[in-house]
C-alpha positions as CSV (number, residue, x, y, z in Angstrom):
1,X,0.0,0.0,0.0
2,X,0.9,3.6,-0.4
3,X,1.9,5.9,2.5
4,X,-0.6,8.7,1.8
5,X,-1.1,10.9,4.9
6,X,-3.5,13.4,3.3
7,X,-4.7,15.0,0.1
8,X,-1.4,17.0,-0.3
9,X,0.4,13.7,-0.9
10,X,-1.6,13.1,-4.1
11,X,0.2,13.8,-7.3
12,X,-3.0,15.3,-8.9
13,X,-3.2,17.8,-5.9
14,X,0.4,18.8,-6.3
15,X,0.1,19.4,-10.0
16,X,-3.2,21.3,-9.6
17,X,-1.6,23.5,-6.9
18,X,1.4,24.2,-9.0
19,X,-0.7,25.2,-11.9
20,X,-2.9,27.5,-9.7
21,X,0.3,29.2,-8.4
22,X,1.5,29.8,-12.0
23,X,-1.8,31.3,-13.0
24,X,-1.7,33.5,-9.9
25,X,1.8,34.8,-10.8
26,X,0.7,35.5,-14.4
27,X,-2.5,37.3,-13.4
28,X,-0.6,39.5,-10.9
29,X,1.1,41.2,-13.9
30,X,-2.3,42.1,-15.6
31,X,-3.3,45.8,-15.7
32,X,-6.0,46.8,-13.2
33,X,-8.8,46.9,-15.7
34,X,-8.0,43.4,-16.9
35,X,-8.0,42.0,-13.3
36,X,-11.5,43.4,-12.8
37,X,-12.7,41.9,-16.1
38,X,-11.2,38.5,-15.2
39,X,-12.9,38.6,-11.8
40,X,-16.3,39.4,-13.4
41,X,-15.9,36.4,-15.8
42,X,-15.1,34.0,-12.9
């Protein structure tokens, strides 16, 4: 059996978290008006 202690040990969680952090870094560079538009779409 595997030695999973929680959800953070799952590879899918690690990859999803890394992608979310990359998206966060990219969107921090957006102009203010683009940030507001992105929030409206979400």
